[in-house]
C-alpha positions as protocol buffer text, in pm:
chain_id: "A"
residue {
  index: 1
  type: MET
  ca { x: -12364 y: -11707 z: 3210 }
}
residue {
  index: 2
  type: SER
  ca { x: -12098 y: -11442 z: 3256 }
}
residue {
  index: 3
  type: HIS
  ca { x: -11957 y: -11232 z: 2975 }
}
residue {
  index: 4
  type: PRO
  ca { x: -11604 y: -11290 z: 2851 }
}
residue {
  index: 5
  type: ARG
  ca { x: -11346 y: -11057 z: 3003 }
}
residue {
  index: 6
  type: ILE
  ca { x: -11132 y: -10882 z: 2742 }
}
residue {
  index: 7
  type: SER
  ca { x: -10841 y: -10641 z: 2781 }
}
residue {
  index: 8
  type: LEU
  ca { x: -10771 y: -10404 z: 2493 }
}
residue {
  index: 9
  type: ILE
  ca { x: -10414 y: -10279 z: 2459 }
}
residue {
  index: 10
  type: HIS
  ca { x: -10281 y: -10005 z: 2234 }
}
residue {
  index: 11
  type: PRO
  ca { x: -9968 y: -9798 z: 2308 }
}
residue {
  index: 12
  type: THR
  ca { x: -10071 y: -9474 z: 2140 }
}
residue {
  index: 13
  type: SER
  ca { x: -10450 y: -9496 z: 2176 }
}
residue {
  index: 14
  type: ASN
  ca { x: -10533 y: -9442 z: 1812 }
}
residue {
  index: 15
  type: PRO
  ca { x: -10895 y: -9385 z: 1699 }
}
residue {
  index: 16
  type: PHE
  ca { x: -10936 y: -9748 z: 1590 }
}
residue {
  index: 17
  type: ALA
  ca { x: -10840 y: -9875 z: 1936 }
}
residue {
  index: 18
  type: ARG
  ca { x: -11068 y: -9624 z: 2109 }
}
residue {
  index: 19
  type: ASN
  ca { x: -11362 y: -9725 z: 1888 }
}
residue {
  index: 20
  type: ALA
  ca { x: -11291 y: -10094 z: 1943 }
}
residue {
  index: 21
  type: ALA
  ca { x: -11293 y: -10028 z: 2319 }
}
residue {
  index: 22
  type: LEU
  ca { x: -11628 y: -9851 z: 2290 }
}
residue {
  index: 23
  type: ALA
  ca { x: -11775 y: -10140 z: 2090 }
}
residue {
  index: 24
  type: LEU
  ca { x: -11646 y: -10400 z: 2337 }
}
residue {
  index: 25
  type: GLY
  ca { x: -11776 y: -10186 z: 2622 }
}
residue {
  index: 26
  type: GLU
  ca { x: -12121 y: -10159 z: 2465 }
}
residue {
  index: 27
  type: ALA
  ca { x: -12126 y: -10538 z: 2436 }
}
residue {
  index: 28
  type: ASN
  ca { x: -12025 y: -10559 z: 2805 }
}
residue {
  index: 29
  type: LEU
  ca { x: -11708 y: -10749 z: 2711 }
}
residue {
  index: 30
  type: LEU
  ca { x: -11436 y: -10500 z: 2801 }
}
residue {
  index: 31
  type: GLN
  ca { x: -11264 y: -10542 z: 3136 }
}
residue {
  index: 32
  type: GLU
  ca { x: -10996 y: -10281 z: 3079 }
}
residue {
  index: 33
  type: ALA
  ca { x: -10830 y: -10065 z: 2816 }
}
residue {
  index: 34
  type: ILE
  ca { x: -10455 y: -10013 z: 2849 }
}
residue {
  index: 35
  type: SER
  ca { x: -10249 y: -9743 z: 2683 }
}
residue {
  index: 36
  type: THR
  ca { x: -9960 y: -9510 z: 2746 }
}
residue {
  index: 37
  type: ILE
  ca { x: -10149 y: -9181 z: 2759 }
}
residue {
  index: 38
  type: ALA
  ca { x: -10524 y: -9181 z: 2814 }
}
residue {
  index: 39
  type: TYR
  ca { x: -10625 y: -8821 z: 2868 }
}
residue {
  index: 40
  type: ASN
  ca { x: -10954 y: -8750 z: 3041 }
}
residue {
  index: 41
  type: PRO
  ca { x: -11061 y: -8396 z: 2944 }
}
residue {
  index: 42
  type: LYS
  ca { x: -11278 y: -8382 z: 3257 }
}
residue {
  index: 43
  type: GLY
  ca { x: -11000 y: -8507 z: 3484 }
}
residue {
  index: 44
  type: VAL
  ca { x: -10764 y: -8335 z: 3723 }
}
residue {
  index: 45
  type: LEU
  ca { x: -10489 y: -8282 z: 3467 }
}
residue {
  index: 46
  type: SER
  ca { x: -10709 y: -8053 z: 3257 }
}
residue {
  index: 47
  type: ARG
  ca { x: -10741 y: -7812 z: 3549 }
}
residue {
  index: 48
  type: TYR
  ca { x: -10364 y: -7797 z: 3592 }
}
residue {
  index: 49
  type: LEU
  ca { x: -10314 y: -7710 z: 3226 }
}
residue {
  index: 50
  type: ASN
  ca { x: -10466 y: -7370 z: 3299 }
}
residue {
  index: 51
  type: LEU
  ca { x: -10179 y: -7298 z: 3538 }
}
residue {
  index: 52
  type: LEU
  ca { x: -9925 y: -7317 z: 3257 }
}
residue {
  index: 53
  type: PRO
  ca { x: -9842 y: -7020 z: 3033 }
}
residue {
  index: 54
  type: GLN
  ca { x: -10099 y: -6995 z: 2751 }
}
residue {
  index: 55
  type: LYS
  ca { x: -9859 y: -7091 z: 2471 }
}
residue {
  index: 56
  type: ILE
  ca { x: -9744 y: -7405 z: 2650 }
}
residue {
  index: 57
  type: SER
  ca { x: -10092 y: -7489 z: 2776 }
}
residue {
  index: 58
  type: SER
  ca { x: -10245 y: -7476 z: 2429 }
}
residue {
  index: 59
  type: ARG
  ca { x: -9972 y: -7696 z: 2278 }
}
residue {
  index: 60
  type: VAL
  ca { x: -10001 y: -7953 z: 2555 }
}
residue {
  index: 61
  type: ALA
  ca { x: -10383 y: -7945 z: 2538 }
}
residue {
  index: 62
  type: LEU
  ca { x: -10369 y: -8004 z: 2162 }
}
residue {
  index: 63
  type: GLU
  ca { x: -10143 y: -8307 z: 2202 }
}
residue {
  index: 64
  type: LEU
  ca { x: -10347 y: -8446 z: 2491 }
}
residue {
  index: 65
  type: GLY
  ca { x: -10669 y: -8388 z: 2299 }
}
residue {
  index: 66
  type: ARG
  ca { x: -10545 y: -8636 z: 2041 }
}
residue {
  index: 67
  type: ARG
  ca { x: -10508 y: -8883 z: 2329 }
}
residue {
  index: 68
  type: ALA
  ca { x: -10850 y: -8826 z: 2486 }
}
residue {
  index: 69
  type: TRP
  ca { x: -10973 y: -9167 z: 2594 }
}
residue {
  index: 70
  type: THR
  ca { x: -11208 y: -9257 z: 2876 }
}
residue {
  index: 71
  type: ALA
  ca { x: -11311 y: -9612 z: 2946 }
}
residue {
  index: 72
  type: PRO
  ca { x: -11666 y: -9721 z: 2874 }
}
residue {
  index: 73
  type: PRO
  ca { x: -11888 y: -9782 z: 3177 }
}
residue {
  index: 74
  type: ASN
  ca { x: -11800 y: -10098 z: 3371 }
}
residue {
  index: 75
  type: ALA
  ca { x: -11443 y: -10103 z: 3236 }
}
residue {
  index: 76
  type: PHE
  ca { x: -11115 y: -9968 z: 3369 }
}
residue {
  index: 77
  type: MET
  ca { x: -10879 y: -9734 z: 3188 }
}
residue {
  index: 78
  type: ARG
  ca { x: -10515 y: -9803 z: 3267 }
}
residue {
  index: 79
  type: SER
  ca { x: -10240 y: -9571 z: 3152 }
}
residue {
  index: 80
  type: HIS
  ca { x: -9865 y: -9608 z: 3173 }
}
residue {
  index: 81
  type: PRO
  ca { x: -9744 y: -9274 z: 3036 }
}
residue {
  index: 82
  type: TRP
  ca { x: -9379 y: -9224 z: 3123 }
}
residue {
  index: 83
  type: GLN
  ca { x: -9203 y: -9371 z: 2822 }
}
residue {
  index: 84
  type: GLU
  ca { x: -9446 y: -9201 z: 2584 }
}
residue {
  index: 85
  type: VAL
  ca { x: -9406 y: -8868 z: 2766 }
}
residue {
  index: 86
  type: ILE
  ca { x: -9029 y: -8895 z: 2724 }
}
residue {
  index: 87
  type: ARG
  ca { x: -9066 y: -8986 z: 2356 }
}
residue {
  index: 88
  type: LEU
  ca { x: -9302 y: -8695 z: 2291 }
}
residue {
  index: 89
  type: ALA
  ca { x: -9067 y: -8454 z: 2467 }
}
residue {
  index: 90
  type: LEU
  ca { x: -8781 y: -8575 z: 2246 }
}
residue {
  index: 91
  type: VAL
  ca { x: -8990 y: -8536 z: 1930 }
}
residue {
  index: 92
  type: LYS
  ca { x: -9142 y: -8197 z: 2020 }
}
residue {
  index: 93
  type: THR
  ca { x: -8803 y: -8051 z: 2111 }
}
residue {
  index: 94
  type: LYS
  ca { x: -8644 y: -8217 z: 1805 }
}
residue {
  index: 95
  type: LEU
  ca { x: -8383 y: -8383 z: 2028 }
}
residue {
  index: 96
  type: ASN
  ca { x: -8480 y: -8712 z: 1866 }
}
residue {
  index: 97
  type: ARG
  ca { x: -8307 y: -8601 z: 1545 }
}
residue {
  index: 98
  type: TRP
  ca { x: -8000 y: -8472 z: 1728 }
}
residue {
  index: 99
  type: LEU
  ca { x: -7978 y: -8807 z: 1910 }
}
residue {
  index: 100
  type: ASN
  ca { x: -8035 y: -8991 z: 1579 }
}
residue {
  index: 101
  type: LEU
  ca { x: -8353 y: -9160 z: 1708 }
}
residue {
  index: 102
  type: GLY
  ca { x: -8553 y: -9117 z: 1387 }
}
residue {
  index: 103
  type: ARG
  ca { x: -8849 y: -8896 z: 1304 }
}
residue {
  index: 104
  type: GLN
  ca { x: -9080 y: -9061 z: 1560 }
}
residue {
  index: 105
  type: GLY
  ca { x: -8820 y: -9094 z: 1833 }
}
residue {
  index: 106
  type: PRO
  ca { x: -8785 y: -9420 z: 2028 }
}
residue {
  index: 107
  type: ILE
  ca { x: -9134 y: -9546 z: 1937 }
}
residue {
  index: 108
  type: ASP
  ca { x: -9025 y: -9912 z: 1945 }
}
residue {
  index: 109
  type: TRP
  ca { x: -8906 y: -9861 z: 2304 }
}
residue {
  index: 110
  type: VAL
  ca { x: -9252 y: -9729 z: 2399 }
}
residue {
  index: 111
  type: TYR
  ca { x: -9429 y: -10024 z: 2238 }
}
residue {
  index: 112
  type: VAL
  ca { x: -9201 y: -10288 z: 2390 }
}
residue {
  index: 113
  type: SER
  ca { x: -9211 y: -10125 z: 2735 }
}
residue {
  index: 114
  type: LEU
  ca { x: -9591 y: -10129 z: 2745 }
}
residue {
  index: 115
  type: ASP
  ca { x: -9603 y: -10481 z: 2599 }
}
residue {
  index: 116
  type: ARG
  ca { x: -9364 y: -10609 z: 2867 }
}
residue {
  index: 117
  type: HIS
  ca { x: -9559 y: -10432 z: 3144 }
}
residue {
  index: 118
  type: VAL
  ca { x: -9889 y: -10578 z: 3024 }
}
residue {
  index: 119
  type: SER
  ca { x: -9742 y: -10928 z: 3005 }
}
residue {
  index: 120
  type: GLN
  ca { x: -9620 y: -10902 z: 3365 }
}
residue {
  index: 121
  type: HIS
  ca { x: -9911 y: -10720 z: 3532 }
}
residue {
  index: 122
  type: HIS
  ca { x: -10235 y: -10732 z: 3333 }
}
residue {
  index: 123
  type: LEU
  ca { x: -10295 y: -11088 z: 3214 }
}
residue {
  index: 124
  type: HIS
  ca { x: -10500 y: -11210 z: 3508 }
}
residue {
  index: 125
  type: ASN
  ca { x: -10862 y: -11324 z: 3511 }
}
residue {
  index: 126
  type: LEU
  ca { x: -10903 y: -11265 z: 3138 }
}
residue {
  index: 127
  type: ASP
  ca { x: -11059 y: -11464 z: 2859 }
}
residue {
  index: 128
  type: ALA
  ca { x: -10905 y: -11263 z: 2574 }
}
residue {
  index: 129
  type: VAL
  ca { x: -10655 y: -10991 z: 2488 }
}
residue {
  index: 130
  type: TYR
  ca { x: -10726 y: -10754 z: 2197 }
}
residue {
  index: 131
  type: ALA
  ca { x: -10415 y: -10581 z: 2067 }
}
residue {
  index: 132
  type: TYR
  ca { x: -10225 y: -10487 z: 1754 }
}
residue {
  index: 133
  type: GLU
  ca { x: -9944 y: -10725 z: 1663 }
}
residue {
  index: 134
  type: ASP
  ca { x: -9673 y: -10460 z: 1663 }
}
residue {
  index: 135
  type: GLY
  ca { x: -9737 y: -10389 z: 2030 }
}
residue {
  index: 136
  type: ALA
  ca { x: -9826 y: -10726 z: 2173 }
}
residue {
  index: 137
  type: ALA
  ca { x: -9565 y: -10990 z: 2090 }
}
residue {
  index: 138
  type: ILE
  ca { x: -9469 y: -11053 z: 2454 }
}
residue {
  index: 139
  type: ALA
  ca { x: -9824 y: -11019 z: 2590 }
}
residue {
  index: 140
  type: PHE
  ca { x: -9958 y: -11259 z: 2326 }
}
residue {
  index: 141
  type: GLU
  ca { x: -9687 y: -11514 z: 2404 }
}
residue {
  index: 142
  type: VAL
  ca { x: -9765 y: -11505 z: 2778 }
}
residue {
  index: 143
  type: ALA
  ca { x: -10141 y: -11500 z: 2715 }
}
residue {
  index: 144
  type: LYS
  ca { x: -10121 y: -11810 z: 2496 }
}
residue {
  index: 145
  type: GLN
  ca { x: -9923 y: -11991 z: 2767 }
}
residue {
  index: 146
  type: ARG
  ca { x: -10207 y: -11911 z: 3007 }
}
residue {
  index: 147
  type: GLY
  ca { x: -10482 y: -12019 z: 2767 }
}
residue {
  index: 148
  type: ILE
  ca { x: -10600 y: -11664 z: 2699 }
}
residue {
  index: 149
  type: LEU
  ca { x: -10738 y: -11599 z: 2352 }
}
residue {
  index: 150
  type: CYS
  ca { x: -10537 y: -11344 z: 2149 }
}
residue {
  index: 151
  type: LEU
  ca { x: -10723 y: -11115 z: 1913 }
}
């Protein structure tokens, strides 16, 4: 008997989502984890941070450290960072306030963009999708049409 194949989706890779991915991975249920920014501290990007001026490098490393997320063994980590990178740049430069985008910037845009992408490109050969309701309305709708369990 094969194990169910589950995709876990969370736009900002919070600690709860990362721990859920680890638990699903330990149970050999996780096929992939999908987020906007999934920083691998041992990856290529960490080496390039050292090329930046120290002040910038430390600020970027701090922000990326909050997004450190590597997939458990036998699972894939998928990241789709561009909208979140733009949002973070707006927030960190305070342009979000000047543009009247709110304290968190265009966070809804980030969530909907990832949700739409997942619904179009990641709902294949799955038994279930694990996501938070505020970032999965479209993906859950498509998954249900395909007979995929929504968690």
